[in-house]
C-alpha positions in Angstrom: -0.1 -0.2 0.2 1.8 3.6 -0.7 2.1 6.5 0.4 0.8 8.1 -2.2 -2.8 6.1 -2.3 -5.7 7.8 -0.8 -6.5 4.2 1.1 -3.6 4.8 3.1 -3.9 8.5 4.1 -7.5 8.8 4.7 -8.0 5.6 6.1 -5.1 3.3 7.1 -2.6 6.5 8.7 -5.7 7.6 11.0 -7.0 4.6 12.2 -3.4 2.7 13.2 -2.6 6.8 15.0 -5.8 6.8 16.5 -5.9 3.3 18.2 -1.8 3.3 18.6 -2.4 6.2 20.8 -5.5 5.2 22.7 -3.5 1.8 23.8 -0.6 4.2 24.3 -2.9 6.1 26.6 -5.4 4.0 28.4 -3.6 0.3 28.1 0.5 0.0 28.0 3.8 0.9 26.0 3.6 -2.6 25.5 0.0 -3.3 24.2 0.9 0.1 22.1 3.9 -1.9 20.4 1.7 -5.0 19.9 -0.4 -2.4 18.1 2.6 -0.7 16.3 3.8 -4.1 14.9 0.4 -5.6 13.7 -0.5 -2.2 11.9 3.5 -3.1 9.8 2.5 -6.5 9.4 -0.8 -5.1 7.6 0.8 -2.6 6.2 3.5 -5.2 5.0 0.7 -7.6 4.2 -1.7 -5.4 1.7 1.4 -5.6 -0.9 3.0 -8.2 -0.4 1.0 -11.1 1.6 2.8 -13.8 0.5 6.3 -12.4 1.5 5.0 -11.6 4.8 6.2 -14.7 6.9 9.6 -14.0 5.3 9.7 -10.9 7.2 8.8 -12.3 10.7 11.1 -15.2 9.9 13.9 -12.4 9.2 13.3 -11.3 12.5 12.6 -14.1 14.8 15.7 -15.2 13.6 17.9 -12.0 14.1 16.2 -11.8 17.7 17.6 -15.4 18.3 21.1 -14.4 17.0 20.8 -11.4 18.9 20.3 -12.9 22.6 22.9 -16.0 21.9 25.3 -12.9 21.2 24.1 -11.7 24.2 24.8 -15.0 25.9 28.0 -16.1 24.8 31.7 -14.8 24.6 34.9 -15.3 22.9 35.1 -17.3 19.7 31.5 -18.7 20.1 30.1 -15.2 20.0 32.2 -14.5 16.9 30.8 -18.0 15.7 27.1 -16.8 15.8 27.6 -13.3 14.6 29.4 -15.0 11.3 26.2 -17.2 11.3 24.1 -14.4 11.6 25.5 -12.2 8.7 25.7 -15.2 6.5 22.4 -15.9 6.4 21.0 -12.5 6.4 23.4 -11.8 3.3 22.0 -15.7 1.7 18.6 -14.8 2.2 18.9 -11.6 0.3 21.1 -13.3 -2.5 18.8 -16.4 -2.6 16.1 -13.4 -3.8 18.3 -11.1 -5.5 21.5 -12.2 -6.9 21.3 -16.3 -7.4 19.4 -16.0 -11.0 21.7 -12.6 -12.0 25.2 -14.9 -11.3 23.9 -18.1 -13.4 23.1 -15.4 -16.4 26.1 -13.4 -16.1 28.6 -16.7 -15.4 29.1 -18.4 -19.0 29.4 -22.3 -17.3 26.0 -21.8 -15.3 24.3 -20.3 -17.7 24.9 -23.0 -20.4 24.4 -25.6 -17.7 20.7 -25.4 -18.5 19.7 -25.8 -14.7 16.3 -23.7 -14.2 16.3 -21.7 -10.9 12.7 -20.5 -9.2 11.6 -17.1 -10.7 10.9 -15.9 -7.9 9.0 -12.2 -7.4 11.7 -9.8 -5.3 10.1 -9.4 -1.8 9.1 -5.7 -1.1 11.5 -4.0 1.5 14.0 -6.9 1.7 17.4 -4.7 0.9 16.5 -2.2 3.8 15.0 -4.9 6.4 18.0 -7.2 6.0 20.2 -4.5 6.0 19.0 -2.9 9.3 18.8 -6.6 11.0 23.0 -6.7 10.0 23.7 -3.6 11.5 22.1 -4.6 14.6 23.8 -7.6 14.7 26.9 -6.1 14.2 26.2 -3.1 16.8 25.2 -5.8 19.4 28.3 -7.7 18.7 30.8 -4.7 19.1 28.7 -4.1 23.0 27.0 -0.6 21.4 23.4 -1.8 21.9 22.1 -5.1 24.4 20.0 -7.7 22.8 16.0 -6.6 22.0 13.3 -8.9 23.2 11.0 -9.9 20.5 8.3 -7.5 20.9 10.4 -4.6 20.5 13.0 -5.9 18.0 9.6 -7.0 15.9 8.3 -3.1 16.2 11.8 -1.9 15.0 12.6 -4.1 11.9 8.8 -3.8 10.8 8.6 0.1 11.6 6.5 0.5 8.4 7.0 4.4 7.7 10.6 3.2 6.9 10.0 -0.7 6.5 9.9 -0.7 2.5 12.4 2.0 1.3 14.1 3.7 4.5 15.4 5.5 5.9 18.1 3.1 7.7 17.9 3.3 11.2 19.8 1.4 13.8 19.1 0.2 17.4 20.1 2.9 19.4 18.3 5.3 17.3 14.7 3.7 17.6 14.8 1.2 20.8 14.5 3.8 23.5 11.9 5.8 21.0 10.1 2.4 20.6 10.0 1.4 24.6 8.9 5.2 25.8 5.0 5.8 25.9 4.2 7.5 23.0 3.8 11.0 23.1 3.5 13.8 20.7 2.5 17.6 20.6 1.7 20.4 18.3 4.8 21.0 17.3 5.6 17.3 16.3 2.1 17.2 14.8 2.8 20.3 12.7 6.3 19.3 11.3 5.0 15.7 10.6 1.9 17.2 8.2 4.4 20.0 6.4 6.8 16.9 5.8 3.7 14.8 4.9 2.6 17.7 2.6 6.2 18.2 1.2 6.8 14.4 0.4 3.4 13.9 -1.5 4.1 17.5 -3.6 7.5 15.7 -4.4 6.1 12.5 -5.2 3.1 13.1 -7.3 3.4 16.9 -8.7 7.4 17.1 -9.2 9.0 13.5 -9.8 6.0 12.5 -11.8 6.2 15.3 -13.8 10.1 14.9 -14.3 9.2 10.7 -15.1 7.7 11.8 -18.2 10.6 13.0 -19.8 12.6 10.4 -18.4 10.5 7.6 -19.8 10.2 8.9 -23.3 13.8 9.5 -23.4 15.0 6.0 -22.3 12.2 4.3 -24.3 13.2 6.2 -27.5 17.1 5.8 -27.0 17.2 5.7 -30.9 15.3 8.5 -32.0 17.0 11.3 -29.5 18.5 14.1 -30.5 21.4 15.9 -28.5 19.0 18.3 -26.8 16.3 15.6 -25.7 19.2 13.3 -24.6 20.3 15.6 -22.1 16.8 16.3 -21.5 15.8 13.2 -20.6 18.5 12.5 -18.1 18.2 15.4 -16.4 14.4 14.8 -16.3 15.6 11.1 -14.6 18.1 13.0 -12.2 15.2 15.5 -10.9 12.9 12.4 -11.0 15.0 10.3 -8.8 15.8 12.7 -6.5 12.4 14.3 -6.2 10.5 10.7 -5.9 13.1 9.3 -3.1 13.2 12.3 -1.1 9.5 12.8 -1.2 9.4 9.3 0.2 11.6 9.9 3.2 9.7 13.1 3.9 6.5 11.2 4.1 8.3 8.9 6.1 9.4 11.0 8.4 6.4 13.1 8.6 4.3 9.6 9.2 6.7 8.6 12.2 6.1 12.1 13.9 2.6 11.4 13.8 3.2 8.3 16.0 6.1 10.1 18.1 8.9 8.5 16.4 12.0 10.5 14.8 13.8 9.2 11.5 16.8 10.3 10.3 17.0 12.9 7.4 18.5 11.3 4.3 18.9 13.8 1.9 19.8 17.8 2.2 19.8 19.3 -1.1 22.4 17.1 -2.9 22.9 18.8 -5.9 24.2 21.7 -4.3 27.2 19.8 -3.8 30.9 21.1 -4.6 32.4 17.3 -5.3 31.1 13.6 -5.0 32.3 13.4 -1.6 30.0 16.0 -0.4 27.2 14.5 -2.5 27.4 11.4 -0.7 27.2 13.2 2.8 24.0 14.6 1.3 22.4 12.0 -0.8 20.9 8.8 0.9 22.5 9.4 4.3 21.9 6.6 6.0 23.0 4.4 2.9 26.3 6.6 3.0 27.0 6.0 7.0 26.0 2.2 6.6 28.5 1.9 3.2 31.2 3.8 5.8 30.6 1.9 8.9 29.8 -1.6 7.6 31.6 -1.9 4.2 34.6 0.4 4.3 35.7 1.0 7.9 35.7 -3.5 7.6 37.5 -3.1 4.6 40.0 -0.9 5.8 40.7 -2.6 8.8 42.3 -5.4 6.8 45.2 -3.6 5.9 47.8 -4.0 8.4 49.1 0.0 7.3 46.4 2.1 5.9 47.9 4.1 3.0 45.8 6.6 0.1 46.4 3.3 -2.4 44.7 0.9 0.0 41.9 3.6 1.2 41.1 4.3 -2.3 40.8 0.4 -3.2 38.4 0.0 0.2 36.4 2.8 -1.5 36.1 1.5 -4.6 35.4 -2.0 -3.4 33.0 -0.5 -1.0 31.2 1.5 -3.6 30.9 -1.0 -6.2 29.2 -3.5 -3.2 26.7 -0.7 -2.6 25.9 -0.3 -6.2 25.3 -4.4 -6.5 23.2 -3.9 -3.8 20.8 -2.0 -5.5 19.8 -4.6 -7.8 21.3 -7.8 -10.1 22.4 -6.1 -13.1 26.0 -4.7 -14.4 24.2 -1.6 -15.0 24.0 -1.0 -11.0 27.8 -1.9 -10.5 28.7 0.0 -13.1 26.9 2.7 -11.5 28.4 1.8 -8.0 31.9 1.6 -10.0 31.6 4.9 -11.4 30.8 6.7 -7.9 33.5 4.7 -5.9 36.0 6.2 -9.1 34.9 9.5 -8.8 35.4 9.2 -4.2 38.9 8.0 -5.2 39.6 11.0 -7.6 38.1 13.3 -4.9 40.7 11.7 -2.0 43.5 11.9 -4.2 43.2 15.2 -5.8 42.3 17.1 -2.0 45.8 15.0 -0.6 48.3 15.1 -3.2 47.1 17.4 -6.0 45.8 20.2 -3.8 44.8 22.3 -6.8 41.9 24.6 -5.7 38.7 24.4 -7.9 36.4 27.2 -8.3 32.8 26.5 -6.5 30.7 27.1 -9.9 33.0 24.4 -11.5 33.4 22.2 -8.8 29.4 22.5 -8.4 28.8 22.2 -12.2 31.0 18.9 -12.6 29.7 17.4 -9.9 26.2 17.9 -11.2 27.5 16.6 -14.6 29.0 13.8 -13.1 25.9 12.4 -11.2 23.8 13.2 -14.3 25.9 11.0 -16.5 25.8 8.0 -13.5 22.3 7.9 -13.2 22.2 6.8 -16.8 23.7 3.2 -15.8 21.0 3.5 -13.1 18.4 3.8 -15.3 18.9 2.3 -18.5 18.0 -1.0 -18.9 21.2 -2.8 -19.7 24.3 -1.7 -20.3 24.2 -1.4 -24.2 21.3 1.3 -23.3 23.2 3.3 -20.9 26.2 3.4 -23.4 23.7 4.4 -26.2 22.4 7.1 -24.1 25.7 8.4 -23.3 26.5 8.4 -27.2 23.2 10.3 -27.7 24.7 12.8 -25.0 26.9 13.8 -27.4 26.3 16.4 -30.9 24.4 14.3 -33.7 22.2 15.3 -36.4 19.2 16.5 -35.0 21.1 18.5 -32.5 18.5 20.7 -30.7 15.2 18.4 -32.5 12.2 18.2 -30.5 10.3 16.0 -32.6 10.2 12.9 -30.1 8.9 15.0 -26.8 6.5 17.0 -29.3 4.8 13.5 -30.6 5.2 11.4 -27.3 3.9 14.2 -24.8 2.1 16.7 -26.7 1.3 20.3 -26.5 -1.3 19.5 -23.7 0.9 17.3 -21.2 3.8 19.5 -22.1 1.7 22.5 -20.4 0.4 20.4 -17.1 3.9 19.3 -16.5 5.7 22.5 -17.5 5.3 24.8 -14.4 6.1 21.3 -11.8 9.1 20.9 -13.8 10.4 24.5 -13.2 9.1 24.3 -9.8 11.0 21.2 -9.1 14.6 23.0 -10.8 14.0 26.2 -8.6 14.0 23.7 -5.5 16.7 21.7 -5.8 18.8 24.6 -6.1 17.3 27.0 -4.0 15.8 27.6 -0.2 16.1 25.5 2.5 16.0 21.6 2.7 12.4 20.2 3.4 13.3 18.5 6.6 14.7 22.0 8.2 11.9 24.3 6.2 9.5 21.8 8.4 11.3 22.1 11.7 10.8 26.1 11.5 7.1 25.8 11.0 4.8 26.6 13.9 1.3 26.0 14.4 -0.1 29.0 13.2 -3.1 30.0 11.1 -0.4 31.0 7.9 1.3 28.0 8.2 -1.7 25.5 8.4 -3.3 27.2 5.3 -0.1 26.7 3.0 0.0 23.2 4.3 -3.2 22.1 3.3 -2.6 24.1 0.1 -0.1 21.8 -1.1 -1.9 18.7 0.2 -4.5 19.5 -1.5 -3.1 20.3 -4.8 -1.3 17.1 -4.5 -4.3 15.3 -3.9 -5.6 16.8 -7.0 -2.7 15.6 -8.8 -3.3 12.0 -7.0 -6.7 12.1 -8.6 -6.1 13.1 -12.1 -3.4 10.6 -12.3 -2.4 6.8 -12.4 -0.2 6.3 -9.1 3.3 5.7 -9.9 5.3 3.5 -8.0 7.9 4.8 -5.9 11.3 4.6 -7.5 12.9 2.4 -4.5 10.1 0.3 -4.2 12.5 -1.7 -7.1 15.2 -2.2 -4.5 
């Protein structure tokens, strides 16, 4: 059940919030936790019923490993950690990468072995990573082992279950353990984030998607101008789509009295790829640094720039593959890893200052180019789109867009596109802006207006799935 649906906004969310608060106030926090778990499993089941047992099984298994880590010591404790990590990775790989490996390795591909064509369980990439973090933190002594009810509430928390943001146990468990509370300021901030997230998704992202979808579906017909418009269309689409989802998740969590970590901070204003990853999908960046890059670096006896660069490249390539079983995602991760290595070398060895305007333009152009591999259906399509960006006959043609989009639809999406471009480069981040709002009449009118506009767009268009639901 997507956040950008009427039944979620006007049925599921209000009922869950009311029941949750009534139980927390008149019964107990444990009963409220039970309501939260039941609501989260119902939310997951409405879109992925056949894989709900998989989610439940993952929760129970990792709860058991966490308890084992708390009870044991020495080599036994390490063995439990390894077993837990391997089991989680195998679970993810079984659904996401087995067919990719068999299709990519020649002798396996020729073996004729038929593998099950499993559907991809919604949210498996996120709830698996969340439990990997939990097990490592338990092993490192950063958090105590959860009881079963608390662990289930932590992992299945429906605002962040499907597409994050990734949360660590030490951030969420104290909030789950205490009685649910809220106030007018939290409600105001939650409403503002919900309104912003909804607007980003259904008005901005879905408008940019028309440019991207037409271009990537007709690469061989693109003029140079249309190729650039299409690729930047996707660059803006994925930003507003994913940051819109995050704003909705943060806003919904605030309704229930929870604070989730921010995941975006105006990334397209970055002056380097390093800064970009400090502003883009922030919780994944933190995971890459803490749970991939750092362990790889620790494998070296003496850390040098070359070894740190290798660790960066490996970690980012793995992060790219995490997004999906395709060489395009491997290329996406490797490109960003290479750019981060170049940033490190430039900062520590070359040390030539770059004017901010040039640094910003170079970073944005690189990010846009890397997203071609993220969006393209395969490596050949990605390469063809890269070639289409180069000058070729029909340099400034607009025939494809005129035929596929038309004047009437073009007028509808033109204003959202202009607003989106402005919002990406000017003004405060949506989370910061929501913190500045206070329960005042003018703020209520502004939020209500944004929600109304978003609902009108929702009513007049077929709801598009969030981009990161595919991962």
